[in-house]
Phi, psi and omega in degrees: 000319181292323180293319180291325178290325179289328177293316181294323178291326178293322178293329181273005174110007181268064181288343178295332179289326179297317177299317180294322180293317178295318179298315179298318179297317178297321177296318179296318178295320178298314179298322178296316178297321179295318180294318179295319178296320178297314181294322178295319178297320177297320178296320177297321178292321178294320177297320178294329178297325179297322181283331182277314186257348183093201186279348180243121180273147174297152182299325181298325179279317181301326182296327184269008180256145176283169180297322179293322178293321177296318178297318178296318178300315180295321177293320178295319179299315179294319179296317179295319179296319178297317179295316182295325177292325183284336185275319192267019179081221184294311184276340185088173181236118180274102181287344183273358184296297185251092177291319175245144181298134182286147176270334176216158182281332180244144178227158176266129182233152175244135181277127181266339181223158171289121183246327182106204182281142181228121184262135177263164185301329181281004178096352179287136175251139180240133178271115181266101177252158180301135178070008175275150180243142184219157175249102190235160175298135184302314187292337179280332186250001181295323178294320179291330176293316179294330180279349178091010178280320181241157170229143180284125179268118180271124182275000000 
């Protein structure tokens, strides 16, 4: 009804309404592009959270996500896990281990929280207590560093 009335008004000489309608339409398209760009940026950030924190997000971050974003994160997590299992043979290949190339295979770490026993590949178990320092293989403790259990001690 509004479109037909604007057409009839345009025929009767109200060309100023056509300009206003076009201007409003352009504003709506711009706002739509802005919202889509914002949502795409949020998805990129959520995808980066999987690589930074692992498969479990901290509660502070999880609290600020919508239900759809949590669902997208879980689907991305499952898709990434399926791909990593398919690439690395029997055990799979954990692509999230070394985000940056390591300079040495072993690093010195300090335990920030009581974690309990931690087993290394050679069968050695290390008791991770708060404020204890250990010299461990980088690839075994990188996930704990991202989770905030350990911190890398720079010499």
